[in-house]
PDB file of N, CA, C and O in Angstrom:
ATOM      1  N   MET A   1       2.890  -9.361  -5.899  1.00  0.00           N
ATOM      2  CA  MET A   1       2.328  -8.247  -6.216  1.00  0.00           C
ATOM      3  C   MET A   1       1.159  -7.418  -4.499  1.00  0.00           C
ATOM      4  O   MET A   1       0.043  -7.858  -4.221  1.00  0.00           O
ATOM      5  N   TYR A   2       1.643  -6.615  -3.939  1.00  0.00           N
ATOM      6  CA  TYR A   2       1.169  -5.750  -2.883  1.00  0.00           C
ATOM      7  C   TYR A   2      -0.644  -5.426  -3.264  1.00  0.00           C
ATOM      8  O   TYR A   2      -0.922  -4.575  -4.109  1.00  0.00           O
ATOM      9  N   ASP A   3      -1.658  -6.143  -2.597  1.00  0.00           N
ATOM     10  CA  ASP A   3      -2.917  -5.588  -2.846  1.00  0.00           C
ATOM     11  C   ASP A   3      -3.350  -4.552  -1.502  1.00  0.00           C
ATOM     12  O   ASP A   3      -3.458  -4.931  -0.335  1.00  0.00           O
ATOM     13  N   LYS A   4      -3.502  -3.552  -1.867  1.00  0.00           N
ATOM     14  CA  LYS A   4      -4.241  -2.642  -1.061  1.00  0.00           C
ATOM     15  C   LYS A   4      -5.060  -2.795  -0.113  1.00  0.00           C
ATOM     16  O   LYS A   4      -5.288  -2.100   0.877  1.00  0.00           O
ATOM     17  N   SER A   5      -5.579  -3.950  -0.551  1.00  0.00           N
ATOM     18  CA  SER A   5      -7.092  -4.230   0.437  1.00  0.00           C
ATOM     19  C   SER A   5      -6.367  -4.848   1.547  1.00  0.00           C
ATOM     20  O   SER A   5      -6.974  -4.783   2.616  1.00  0.00           O
ATOM     21  N   ASP A   6      -5.383  -5.353   1.573  1.00  0.00           N
ATOM     22  CA  ASP A   6      -4.729  -6.150   2.875  1.00  0.00           C
ATOM     23  C   ASP A   6      -4.100  -5.113   3.424  1.00  0.00           C
ATOM     24  O   ASP A   6      -3.089  -4.597   2.947  1.00  0.00           O
ATOM     25  N   LYS A   7      -4.839  -4.655   4.756  1.00  0.00           N
ATOM     26  CA  LYS A   7      -4.306  -3.636   5.339  1.00  0.00           C
ATOM     27  C   LYS A   7      -3.669  -4.046   6.411  1.00  0.00           C
ATOM     28  O   LYS A   7      -4.256  -4.822   7.165  1.00  0.00           O
ATOM     29  N   PRO A   8      -2.427  -3.645   6.688  1.00  0.00           N
ATOM     30  CA  PRO A   8      -1.875  -3.845   8.042  1.00  0.00           C
ATOM     31  C   PRO A   8      -2.638  -3.787   9.238  1.00  0.00           C
ATOM     32  O   PRO A   8      -3.623  -3.053   9.174  1.00  0.00           O
ATOM     33  N   LEU A   9      -2.374  -4.549  10.640  1.00  0.00           N
ATOM     34  CA  LEU A   9      -3.270  -4.463  11.564  1.00  0.00           C
ATOM     35  C   LEU A   9      -3.192  -3.326  12.209  1.00  0.00           C
ATOM     36  O   LEU A   9      -4.161  -2.752  12.706  1.00  0.00           O
ATOM     37  N   MET A  10      -1.486  -2.747  12.251  1.00  0.00           N
ATOM     38  CA  MET A  10      -1.546  -1.303  12.965  1.00  0.00           C
ATOM     39  C   MET A  10      -0.543  -0.725  12.049  1.00  0.00           C
ATOM     40  O   MET A  10       0.284  -1.366  11.400  1.00  0.00           O
ATOM     41  N   TYR A  11      -0.746   0.882  12.072  1.00  0.00           N
ATOM     42  CA  TYR A  11       0.319   0.926  11.117  1.00  0.00           C
ATOM     43  C   TYR A  11       0.408   2.404  12.104  1.00  0.00           C
ATOM     44  O   TYR A  11      -0.579   3.124  12.253  1.00  0.00           O
ATOM     45  N   HIS A  12       1.649   2.679  12.684  1.00  0.00           N
ATOM     46  CA  HIS A  12       2.463   4.174  12.951  1.00  0.00           C
ATOM     47  C   HIS A  12       3.342   5.065  12.221  1.00  0.00           C
ATOM     48  O   HIS A  12       4.282   4.403  11.782  1.00  0.00           O
ATOM     49  N   ARG A  13       3.419   6.118  11.950  1.00  0.00           N
ATOM     50  CA  ARG A  13       4.583   6.667  11.433  1.00  0.00           C
ATOM     51  C   ARG A  13       5.211   7.834  12.212  1.00  0.00           C
ATOM     52  O   ARG A  13       4.530   8.836  12.435  1.00  0.00           O
ATOM     53  N   TYR A  14       6.256   7.759  12.559  1.00  0.00           N
ATOM     54  CA  TYR A  14       7.050   9.262  12.963  1.00  0.00           C
ATOM     55  C   TYR A  14       8.064   9.956  11.559  1.00  0.00           C
ATOM     56  O   TYR A  14       9.073   9.369  11.168  1.00  0.00           O
ATOM     57  N   VAL A  15       7.678  10.991  11.071  1.00  0.00           N
ATOM     58  CA  VAL A  15       8.925  11.542  10.430  1.00  0.00           C
ATOM     59  C   VAL A  15       9.150  10.243   9.184  1.00  0.00           C
ATOM     60  O   VAL A  15       8.464  10.305   8.163  1.00  0.00           O
ATOM     61  N   ASP A  16      10.031   9.237   9.350  1.00  0.00           N
ATOM     62  CA  ASP A  16      10.404   8.774   7.706  1.00  0.00           C
ATOM     63  C   ASP A  16      10.527   7.442   8.290  1.00  0.00           C
ATOM     64  O   ASP A  16      11.017   6.595   7.543  1.00  0.00           O
ATOM     65  N   ASP A  17      10.069   6.943   9.879  1.00  0.00           N
ATOM     66  CA  ASP A  17      10.084   5.763  11.029  1.00  0.00           C
ATOM     67  C   ASP A  17       8.682   5.320  10.894  1.00  0.00           C
ATOM     68  O   ASP A  17       7.882   6.022  11.513  1.00  0.00           O
ATOM     69  N   THR A  18       8.275   4.499  10.349  1.00  0.00           N
ATOM     70  CA  THR A  18       6.860   3.490  10.466  1.00  0.00           C
ATOM     71  C   THR A  18       6.980   2.554  11.378  1.00  0.00           C
ATOM     72  O   THR A  18       8.126   2.138  11.549  1.00  0.00           O
ATOM     73  N   PHE A  19       6.055   2.050  12.081  1.00  0.00           N
ATOM     74  CA  PHE A  19       5.929   0.675  12.744  1.00  0.00           C
ATOM     75  C   PHE A  19       4.538   0.005  12.413  1.00  0.00           C
ATOM     76  O   PHE A  19       3.438   0.271  12.896  1.00  0.00           O
ATOM     77  N   VAL A  20       4.913  -1.031  11.363  1.00  0.00           N
ATOM     78  CA  VAL A  20       3.637  -1.558  10.971  1.00  0.00           C
ATOM     79  C   VAL A  20       3.493  -2.985  11.753  1.00  0.00           C
ATOM     80  O   VAL A  20       4.293  -3.588  12.468  1.00  0.00           O
ATOM     81  N   VAL A  21       2.452  -3.225  11.430  1.00  0.00           N
ATOM     82  CA  VAL A  21       1.981  -5.098  11.933  1.00  0.00           C
ATOM     83  C   VAL A  21       1.311  -5.758  10.844  1.00  0.00           C
ATOM     84  O   VAL A  21       0.652  -5.239   9.942  1.00  0.00           O
ATOM     85  N   PHE A  22       1.538  -6.829  11.025  1.00  0.00           N
ATOM     86  CA  PHE A  22       0.656  -7.643   9.641  1.00  0.00           C
ATOM     87  C   PHE A  22       0.423  -8.633  10.244  1.00  0.00           C
ATOM     88  O   PHE A  22       0.920  -8.740  11.365  1.00  0.00           O
ATOM     89  N   ASN A  23      -0.293  -9.547   9.791  1.00  0.00           N
ATOM     90  CA  ASN A  23      -0.741 -10.657  10.169  1.00  0.00           C
ATOM     91  C   ASN A  23       0.295 -12.265   9.919  1.00  0.00           C
ATOM     92  O   ASN A  23       0.433 -13.351  10.481  1.00  0.00           O
ATOM     93  N   LYS A  24       0.830 -11.541   8.730  1.00  0.00           N
ATOM     94  CA  LYS A  24       2.102 -12.791   8.565  1.00  0.00           C
ATOM     95  C   LYS A  24       3.260 -12.148   7.909  1.00  0.00           C
ATOM     96  O   LYS A  24       3.050 -11.125   7.256  1.00  0.00           O
ATOM     97  N   GLU A  25       4.391 -12.597   7.998  1.00  0.00           N
ATOM     98  CA  GLU A  25       5.580 -12.146   7.818  1.00  0.00           C
ATOM     99  C   GLU A  25       5.721 -12.205   6.673  1.00  0.00           C
ATOM    100  O   GLU A  25       6.699 -11.543   6.327  1.00  0.00           O
ATOM    101  N   SER A  26       5.060 -12.833   5.615  1.00  0.00           N
ATOM    102  CA  SER A  26       5.237 -12.842   4.419  1.00  0.00           C
ATOM    103  C   SER A  26       4.502 -11.181   3.810  1.00  0.00           C
ATOM    104  O   SER A  26       5.194 -10.535   3.022  1.00  0.00           O
ATOM    105  N   GLU A  27       3.266 -10.674   4.196  1.00  0.00           N
ATOM    106  CA  GLU A  27       2.742  -9.605   3.979  1.00  0.00           C
ATOM    107  C   GLU A  27       3.877  -8.457   4.018  1.00  0.00           C
ATOM    108  O   GLU A  27       4.059  -7.730   3.041  1.00  0.00           O
ATOM    109  N   CYS A  28       4.764  -8.319   5.420  1.00  0.00           N
ATOM    110  CA  CYS A  28       5.697  -7.148   5.413  1.00  0.00           C
ATOM    111  C   CYS A  28       6.592  -7.543   4.022  1.00  0.00           C
ATOM    112  O   CYS A  28       6.509  -6.831   3.022  1.00  0.00           O
ATOM    113  N   ASP A  29       7.285  -8.512   4.053  1.00  0.00           N
ATOM    114  CA  ASP A  29       8.181  -8.595   2.816  1.00  0.00           C
ATOM    115  C   ASP A  29       7.161  -7.821   1.350  1.00  0.00           C
ATOM    116  O   ASP A  29       7.538  -6.837   0.713  1.00  0.00           O
ATOM    117  N   ILE A  30       5.942  -8.539   1.121  1.00  0.00           N
ATOM    118  CA  ILE A  30       5.805  -8.014  -0.143  1.00  0.00           C
ATOM    119  C   ILE A  30       5.374  -6.306   0.136  1.00  0.00           C
ATOM    120  O   ILE A  30       5.313  -5.542  -0.828  1.00  0.00           O
ATOM    121  N   LEU A  31       5.194  -5.998   1.035  1.00  0.00           N
ATOM    122  CA  LEU A  31       4.829  -4.320   1.054  1.00  0.00           C
ATOM    123  C   LEU A  31       5.815  -3.772   0.526  1.00  0.00           C
ATOM    124  O   LEU A  31       5.791  -3.059  -0.477  1.00  0.00           O
ATOM    125  N   LEU A  32       7.242  -4.234   1.513  1.00  0.00           N
ATOM    126  CA  LEU A  32       8.683  -3.692   1.786  1.00  0.00           C
ATOM    127  C   LEU A  32       9.019  -3.678   0.007  1.00  0.00           C
ATOM    128  O   LEU A  32       9.424  -2.584  -0.386  1.00  0.00           O
ATOM    129  N   ARG A  33       8.897  -4.692  -0.997  1.00  0.00           N
ATOM    130  CA  ARG A  33       9.252  -4.952  -2.314  1.00  0.00           C
ATOM    131  C   ARG A  33       8.203  -4.288  -3.240  1.00  0.00           C
ATOM    132  O   ARG A  33       8.296  -4.429  -4.459  1.00  0.00           O
ATOM    133  N   HIS A  34       7.293  -3.630  -2.726  1.00  0.00           N
ATOM    134  CA  HIS A  34       6.074  -2.424  -3.483  1.00  0.00           C
ATOM    135  C   HIS A  34       6.819  -1.353  -3.300  1.00  0.00           C
ATOM    136  O   HIS A  34       7.164  -0.723  -4.299  1.00  0.00           O
ATOM    137  N   LEU A  35       7.270  -0.868  -1.857  1.00  0.00           N
ATOM    138  CA  LEU A  35       7.426   0.389  -2.063  1.00  0.00           C
ATOM    139  C   LEU A  35       8.957   0.552  -2.310  1.00  0.00           C
ATOM    140  O   LEU A  35       9.523   1.643  -2.378  1.00  0.00           O
ATOM    141  N   ASN A  36       9.460  -0.469  -2.416  1.00  0.00           N
ATOM    142  CA  ASN A  36      10.969  -0.256  -3.125  1.00  0.00           C
ATOM    143  C   ASN A  36      10.758   0.081  -4.559  1.00  0.00           C
ATOM    144  O   ASN A  36      11.477   0.875  -5.166  1.00  0.00           O
ATOM    145  N   GLN A  37       9.637  -0.620  -5.134  1.00  0.00           N
ATOM    146  CA  GLN A  37       9.419  -0.291  -6.888  1.00  0.00           C
ATOM    147  C   GLN A  37       8.858   1.010  -7.295  1.00  0.00           C
ATOM    148  O   GLN A  37       8.750   1.327  -8.480  1.00  0.00           O
ATOM    149  N   LEU A  38       8.388   1.998  -6.003  1.00  0.00           N
ATOM    150  CA  LEU A  38       8.150   2.923  -6.301  1.00  0.00           C
ATOM    151  C   LEU A  38       8.433   4.138  -7.094  1.00  0.00           C
ATOM    152  O   LEU A  38       7.851   4.779  -7.969  1.00  0.00           O
ATOM    153  N   HIS A  39       9.704   4.215  -6.361  1.00  0.00           N
ATOM    154  CA  HIS A  39      10.736   5.300  -6.816  1.00  0.00           C
ATOM    155  C   HIS A  39      12.278   5.059  -7.315  1.00  0.00           C
ATOM    156  O   HIS A  39      12.747   4.357  -6.419  1.00  0.00           O
ATOM    157  N   PRO A  40      12.976   5.210  -7.975  1.00  0.00           N
ATOM    158  CA  PRO A  40      14.392   4.553  -7.885  1.00  0.00           C
ATOM    159  C   PRO A  40      15.453   5.395  -6.621  1.00  0.00           C
ATOM    160  O   PRO A  40      16.445   4.971  -6.027  1.00  0.00           O
ATOM    161  N   SER A  41      14.934   6.369  -6.565  1.00  0.00           N
ATOM    162  CA  SER A  41      15.627   7.171  -5.271  1.00  0.00           C
ATOM    163  C   SER A  41      15.303   7.123  -4.234  1.00  0.00           C
ATOM    164  O   SER A  41      15.787   7.907  -3.418  1.00  0.00           O
ATOM    165  N   LEU A  42      14.219   6.041  -3.807  1.00  0.00           N
ATOM    166  CA  LEU A  42      13.708   5.853  -2.348  1.00  0.00           C
ATOM    167  C   LEU A  42      13.993   4.636  -2.221  1.00  0.00           C
ATOM    168  O   LEU A  42      13.547   3.830  -3.038  1.00  0.00           O
ATOM    169  N   LYS A  43      14.782   4.237  -1.188  1.00  0.00           N
ATOM    170  CA  LYS A  43      15.029   2.781  -0.520  1.00  0.00           C
ATOM    171  C   LYS A  43      14.364   2.617   0.798  1.00  0.00           C
ATOM    172  O   LYS A  43      14.847   3.182   1.779  1.00  0.00           O
ATOM    173  N   PHE A  44      13.404   1.965   0.889  1.00  0.00           N
ATOM    174  CA  PHE A  44      12.882   1.354   2.148  1.00  0.00           C
ATOM    175  C   PHE A  44      13.641   0.177   2.813  1.00  0.00           C
ATOM    176  O   PHE A  44      14.050  -0.832   2.238  1.00  0.00           O
ATOM    177  N   THR A  45      13.745   0.453   3.989  1.00  0.00           N
ATOM    178  CA  THR A  45      14.399  -0.701   5.478  1.00  0.00           C
ATOM    179  C   THR A  45      13.877  -1.385   5.840  1.00  0.00           C
ATOM    180  O   THR A  45      12.825  -1.579   5.231  1.00  0.00           O
ATOM    181  N   MET A  46      14.092  -2.104   6.820  1.00  0.00           N
ATOM    182  CA  MET A  46      12.970  -3.064   7.336  1.00  0.00           C
ATOM    183  C   MET A  46      13.592  -3.645   8.760  1.00  0.00           C
ATOM    184  O   MET A  46      14.822  -3.663   8.707  1.00  0.00           O
ATOM    185  N   GLU A  47      13.036  -4.146  10.073  1.00  0.00           N
ATOM    186  CA  GLU A  47      13.826  -4.264  11.291  1.00  0.00           C
ATOM    187  C   GLU A  47      12.398  -5.337  11.313  1.00  0.00           C
ATOM    188  O   GLU A  47      11.187  -5.142  11.424  1.00  0.00           O
ATOM    189  N   LYS A  48      13.260  -6.526  11.145  1.00  0.00           N
ATOM    190  CA  LYS A  48      12.041  -7.647  12.308  1.00  0.00           C
ATOM    191  C   LYS A  48      12.140  -7.965  13.362  1.00  0.00           C
ATOM    192  O   LYS A  48      13.293  -8.123  13.763  1.00  0.00           O
ATOM    193  N   GLU A  49      11.242  -8.161  14.122  1.00  0.00           N
ATOM    194  CA  GLU A  49      11.052  -8.419  15.716  1.00  0.00           C
ATOM    195  C   GLU A  49      11.961  -9.698  15.878  1.00  0.00           C
ATOM    196  O   GLU A  49      11.936 -10.608  15.049  1.00  0.00           O
ATOM    197  N   HIS A  50      12.657  -9.707  16.846  1.00  0.00           N
ATOM    198  CA  HIS A  50      12.934 -10.995  17.245  1.00  0.00           C
ATOM    199  C   HIS A  50      13.076 -11.054  18.836  1.00  0.00           C
ATOM    200  O   HIS A  50      13.407 -10.228  19.687  1.00  0.00           O
ATOM    201  N   ASN A  51      12.645 -12.508  18.868  1.00  0.00           N
ATOM    202  CA  ASN A  51      12.045 -13.023  20.546  1.00  0.00           C
ATOM    203  C   ASN A  51      10.679 -12.183  20.933  1.00  0.00           C
ATOM    204  O   ASN A  51      10.280 -12.089  22.094  1.00  0.00           O
ATOM    205  N   ASN A  52       9.957 -11.530  19.695  1.00  0.00           N
ATOM    206  CA  ASN A  52       8.729 -10.763  19.985  1.00  0.00           C
ATOM    207  C   ASN A  52       8.538  -9.585  20.969  1.00  0.00           C
ATOM    208  O   ASN A  52       7.715  -9.271  21.829  1.00  0.00           O
ATOM    209  N   SER A  53       9.961  -8.953  20.315  1.00  0.00           N
ATOM    210  CA  SER A  53      10.334  -7.369  20.388  1.00  0.00           C
ATOM    211  C   SER A  53      11.079  -7.051  19.676  1.00  0.00           C
ATOM    212  O   SER A  53      11.793  -7.784  18.992  1.00  0.00           O
ATOM    213  N   LEU A  54      11.047  -5.552  19.707  1.00  0.00           N
ATOM    214  CA  LEU A  54      11.505  -5.167  18.507  1.00  0.00           C
ATOM    215  C   LEU A  54      11.946  -3.013  19.203  1.00  0.00           C
ATOM    216  O   LEU A  54      11.060  -2.227  19.539  1.00  0.00           O
ATOM    217  N   ALA A  55      12.868  -2.816  19.196  1.00  0.00           N
ATOM    218  CA  ALA A  55      13.197  -1.290  19.278  1.00  0.00           C
ATOM    219  C   ALA A  55      12.854  -0.600  17.907  1.00  0.00           C
ATOM    220  O   ALA A  55      13.232  -0.934  16.784  1.00  0.00           O
ATOM    221  N   PHE A  56      12.072   0.409  18.265  1.00  0.00           N
ATOM    222  CA  PHE A  56      11.507   1.530  17.406  1.00  0.00           C
ATOM    223  C   PHE A  56      11.585   2.726  17.930  1.00  0.00           C
ATOM    224  O   PHE A  56      10.944   3.090  18.915  1.00  0.00           O
ATOM    225  N   LEU A  57      12.476   3.489  17.219  1.00  0.00           N
ATOM    226  CA  LEU A  57      13.361   4.784  18.109  1.00  0.00           C
ATOM    227  C   LEU A  57      13.675   4.541  19.181  1.00  0.00           C
ATOM    228  O   LEU A  57      14.437   3.618  19.467  1.00  0.00           O
ATOM    229  N   ASP A  58      13.038   5.494  20.177  1.00  0.00           N
ATOM    230  CA  ASP A  58      13.143   5.252  21.879  1.00  0.00           C
ATOM    231  C   ASP A  58      12.542   4.486  22.800  1.00  0.00           C
ATOM    232  O   ASP A  58      12.586   4.633  24.021  1.00  0.00           O
ATOM    233  N   VAL A  59      11.791   3.388  21.973  1.00  0.00           N
ATOM    234  CA  VAL A  59      10.880   2.542  22.756  1.00  0.00           C
ATOM    235  C   VAL A  59      11.251   1.557  22.295  1.00  0.00           C
ATOM    236  O   VAL A  59      11.558   1.502  21.104  1.00  0.00           O
ATOM    237  N   PHE A  60      11.336   0.358  23.223  1.00  0.00           N
ATOM    238  CA  PHE A  60      11.640  -0.997  23.124  1.00  0.00           C
ATOM    239  C   PHE A  60       9.660  -1.546  22.924  1.00  0.00           C
ATOM    240  O   PHE A  60       8.756  -1.079  23.616  1.00  0.00           O
ATOM    241  N   VAL A  61       9.549  -2.200  22.233  1.00  0.00           N
ATOM    242  CA  VAL A  61       7.909  -2.867  22.080  1.00  0.00           C
ATOM    243  C   VAL A  61       8.252  -4.155  22.243  1.00  0.00           C
ATOM    244  O   VAL A  61       9.105  -4.627  21.491  1.00  0.00           O
ATOM    245  N   LYS A  62       7.664  -4.940  23.232  1.00  0.00           N
ATOM    246  CA  LYS A  62       7.336  -6.498  23.091  1.00  0.00           C
ATOM    247  C   LYS A  62       6.274  -6.893  22.988  1.00  0.00           C
ATOM    248  O   LYS A  62       5.335  -6.207  23.390  1.00  0.00           O
ATOM    249  N   LYS A  63       6.068  -8.165  22.399  1.00  0.00           N
ATOM    250  CA  LYS A  63       4.998  -8.601  22.468  1.00  0.00           C
ATOM    251  C   LYS A  63       4.329  -9.228  23.549  1.00  0.00           C
ATOM    252  O   LYS A  63       5.254  -9.691  24.217  1.00  0.00           O
ATOM    253  N   PHE A  64       2.906  -9.611  24.300  1.00  0.00           N
ATOM    254  CA  PHE A  64       3.159 -10.757  24.618  1.00  0.00           C
ATOM    255  C   PHE A  64       1.265 -10.719  25.493  1.00  0.00           C
ATOM    256  O   PHE A  64       0.497 -10.020  26.153  1.00  0.00           O
ATOM    257  N   ASN A  65       1.420 -11.982  24.859  1.00  0.00           N
ATOM    258  CA  ASN A  65      -0.308 -12.288  24.945  1.00  0.00           C
ATOM    259  C   ASN A  65      -1.311 -11.333  23.888  1.00  0.00           C
ATOM    260  O   ASN A  65      -2.475 -11.082  24.200  1.00  0.00           O
ATOM    261  N   LYS A  66      -0.789 -10.920  22.806  1.00  0.00           N
ATOM    262  CA  LYS A  66      -2.057 -10.144  22.243  1.00  0.00           C
ATOM    263  C   LYS A  66      -1.562  -8.911  22.365  1.00  0.00           C
ATOM    264  O   LYS A  66      -1.958  -8.145  21.487  1.00  0.00           O
ATOM    265  N   LYS A  67      -0.466  -8.232  23.545  1.00  0.00           N
ATOM    266  CA  LYS A  67      -0.525  -7.018  23.233  1.00  0.00           C
ATOM    267  C   LYS A  67       0.872  -6.322  23.291  1.00  0.00           C
ATOM    268  O   LYS A  67       1.815  -6.951  22.813  1.00  0.00           O
ATOM    269  N   PHE A  68       1.109  -5.049  23.844  1.00  0.00           N
ATOM    270  CA  PHE A  68       2.362  -4.748  23.260  1.00  0.00           C
ATOM    271  C   PHE A  68       2.548  -4.137  24.891  1.00  0.00           C
ATOM    272  O   PHE A  68       1.615  -3.626  25.512  1.00  0.00           O
ATOM    273  N   LEU A  69       3.758  -4.282  25.363  1.00  0.00           N
ATOM    274  CA  LEU A  69       4.490  -3.458  26.329  1.00  0.00           C
ATOM    275  C   LEU A  69       5.331  -3.117  25.821  1.00  0.00           C
ATOM    276  O   LEU A  69       5.856  -3.586  24.811  1.00  0.00           O
ATOM    277  N   THR A  70       5.717  -1.910  26.653  1.00  0.00           N
ATOM    278  CA  THR A  70       6.666  -1.144  25.778  1.00  0.00           C
ATOM    279  C   THR A  70       7.423   0.251  26.985  1.00  0.00           C
ATOM    280  O   THR A  70       6.779   0.986  27.734  1.00  0.00           O
ATOM    281  N   SER A  71       8.614   0.219  26.828  1.00  0.00           N
ATOM    282  CA  SER A  71       9.580   0.875  28.183  1.00  0.00           C
ATOM    283  C   SER A  71      10.619   1.553  27.189  1.00  0.00           C
ATOM    284  O   SER A  71      10.663   1.232  26.002  1.00  0.00           O
ATOM    285  N   ALA A  72      11.575   2.654  27.836  1.00  0.00           N
ATOM    286  CA  ALA A  72      12.353   3.579  27.462  1.00  0.00           C
ATOM    287  C   ALA A  72      13.493   2.169  26.625  1.00  0.00           C
ATOM    288  O   ALA A  72      13.896   1.141  27.169  1.00  0.00           O
ATOM    289  N   PHE A  73      13.716   2.588  25.355  1.00  0.00           N
ATOM    290  CA  PHE A  73      14.825   1.980  25.258  1.00  0.00           C
ATOM    291  C   PHE A  73      16.425   3.330  24.619  1.00  0.00           C
ATOM    292  O   PHE A  73      16.142   4.424  24.131  1.00  0.00           O
ATOM    293  N   ARG A  74      18.073   2.804  24.826  1.00  0.00           N
ATOM    294  CA  ARG A  74      18.873   3.682  25.144  1.00  0.00           C
ATOM    295  C   ARG A  74      19.709   2.266  24.641  1.00  0.00           C
ATOM    296  O   ARG A  74      19.674   1.195  25.247  1.00  0.00           O
ATOM    297  N   LYS A  75      20.519   2.558  23.290  1.00  0.00           N
ATOM    298  CA  LYS A  75      21.392   2.285  22.875  1.00  0.00           C
ATOM    299  C   LYS A  75      22.316   2.020  23.672  1.00  0.00           C
ATOM    300  O   LYS A  75      22.520   2.954  24.447  1.00  0.00           O
ATOM    301  N   ALA A  76      23.354   0.632  23.907  1.00  0.00           N
ATOM    302  CA  ALA A  76      24.200  -0.154  24.717  1.00  0.00           C
ATOM    303  C   ALA A  76      25.321   1.372  24.608  1.00  0.00           C
ATOM    304  O   ALA A  76      26.411   1.380  25.181  1.00  0.00           O
TER     305      ALA A  76
END
């Protein structure tokens, strides 16, 4: 069950996309399950980081020494 007191470390939203950071990966999974149970016509998906990096919208985000480095991202 998702406990609202377990707030994410970071939460940013742009239209229908969100960028969320948690302490533990299991917290992401719990939130995703909770969101997908709210309404039958809503379907949330999630992309997890790979090699400490993730493309979000047009930004490439890399985690480095507890900081985020960003650069422009363009699909191949």
